[in-house]
C-alpha positions, 0 to 999 in steps of 0.5 A: 330177673325181676331185680334186673328189670327193676334196675333197668326201669329205674335207670331209664326213668332217671335218665328221662328225668335228667334229659327233660330237666336239662332242656332250656325250659324245664317244664314241658307243659310250660313249653307247650303252652308257650308254643300254643300262645306263639302259634295263636299270635302268628295266626292273628298276624296272618289274619290281620295281614289278610284282612288288611288286603281285603280292607284296601280293596274295600277302600278302593271300591268305596273311592270309586263309588263315592269319589272320596275315601271313607272317613274311617274304616268303620264306615265300610260295610265290610267292617260292619258285616264281618266284624273286622277289628280296625284297632290293629290298623292305622288308616289315613282318610286323606290317602286311603292308606292302611297299615298295621300298627 
């Protein structure tokens, strides 16, 4: 009985190793790390898009208050108060247009 059980466990272990080894990425830890990094990058992109909408609104408010667009996004109090990274945007002070790099 013990030998049967040992043989079954051994075969199951070998089968598991073969199945894991046949995947596209052979190391599941590396695969998990890649997935975590990709999820973080997606989150950063979503945050950048959301911040861009907030920045567009802030630029419009600035225009209404001062009659001109700010010279740079860093002139907006919102950027200073919330620590928004303006390096991910291209800003045109002549038109107030903002887009992602």
